[in-house]
C-alpha positions in Angstrom: 0.1 -0.1 -0.1 1.5 2.8 -0.8 0.4 6.3 -0.3 1.3 9.8 -1.5 1.9 12.3 0.7 -0.6 14.4 -0.4 -3.2 11.8 0.0 -2.3 11.5 3.8 -2.7 14.5 3.9 -5.7 15.0 2.9 -7.5 12.5 5.6 -5.5 13.6 8.0 -7.6 17.0 7.8 -10.6 15.9 7.4 -10.4 13.3 9.7 -9.4 16.4 12.4 -12.4 18.8 10.3 -14.2 15.6 11.5 -13.7 15.1 15.0 -13.6 19.4 15.8 -17.0 19.7 14.2 -18.6 17.2 16.6 -16.9 18.0 19.7 -17.7 21.8 18.6 -21.3 20.1 18.1 -20.8 18.6 21.7 -19.9 20.9 23.6 -21.7 24.0 22.7 -24.8 22.1 23.1 -23.6 21.0 26.5 -22.8 24.9 26.9 -26.0 25.7 25.6 -28.0 23.5 28.5 -25.8 24.9 31.4 -26.1 28.6 30.8 -30.5 27.6 30.1 -30.4 26.0 33.5 -28.7 28.8 35.0 -30.9 31.6 33.8 -33.7 29.0 35.1 -32.6 29.2 38.1 -31.5 33.3 38.4 -33.6 34.1 37.0 -37.0 32.5 36.9 -37.5 32.2 32.9 -39.1 29.1 31.0 -36.5 26.6 29.7 -38.1 26.4 27.0 -38.0 29.9 26.0 
């Protein structure tokens, strides 16, 4: 299996893009939930607004 350096770069960049976008979705999900719970506790605002 002889894969050129250009193909390795494409594989690595694509893999990193997938990992980073998945991490962003997970972090933003928990960040949004945390912010909504904080507003609920501090201001009594509904979780669904």
